[in-house]
N, C-alpha and C positions, 0 to 999 in steps of 0.2 A: 670160284671164282672163274671166269673163263681166261684162256690163257689169250684169245682171240681178240685183241683191240688193239684202236688205232694206236695208243702211246708205245705199242713192243713194235709194231712194224715200221712208225715213224724212227725210233731208236736204230731198229736193224737198218733201217735205209742209211740215216745219216753214219753208222758204222762202218756203212758197206763205202758211200762216199769218201767218207774220211781216209779210207784205207787207197781211194786213185780210182775207183769204179766212175764211169761215167754215172750221172742219175740214171739215164733209161737202162743202164745193166744191172744197177742196184735195184732201179724197181724192179725188172722181171726175174731177180732170184729173192725178192722180198714177198713177189707176187707166188713162187713157187713155194715158200716156206709156207706160206698161208694157206695153202693148198694142202701140201703135204703133212702138215705137224699142225695148225693152226697156232703157230709162233709156240710152240712147247718144245724146247729141248729135250725135254725127257720121255716125249711121246714114242711108243712103240708099237707096230704092227706086228704082233705074233705071226699072224698068216706068211710074213715074207722074212721076219727075223729083221726089221728095218726099224732104224734108231735116229731120235734125234729128230731137227729141226728139216732137214734132207733129206729123212728117210734112207742115211748111212746102211749099205748091207753089203755081204761079203768083204771082199778083201778090201772097198773103202771103208766098212765100220771097222776093221783091225787096224786100217792104216790110221786112222782117228784116233781108235786106243791107243798105239802107239807114240803117237803125238803128244796127245795128252799127257802121256805117261813122262816123256821127254821135260814137259812143260811143267809138269807137276800140278796137273789139274784135272777135271775129270774130264769126260768124253763128253758129260750131259752140261758143259758150263757151254752159256750162249757164244764167248770169246774164244772159246778153242775148236767150238763147231765155227 
């Protein structure tokens, strides 16, 4: 089953607007997530060592891992990302 579904995009959009983002900003971020990872929070681009919905890499990837550890979650968790 593909990760790139309208339901996933809608859920991500609703999650971002619920956190206070405007619909325009949320749509832009969700569009980027679709392009970068097809909404797959475990997506890895081995060529660039980029991970997740927004292809976190280098210091951003490390910061996400640290944040996840503080929360007791996985860095591949959608809500953590």
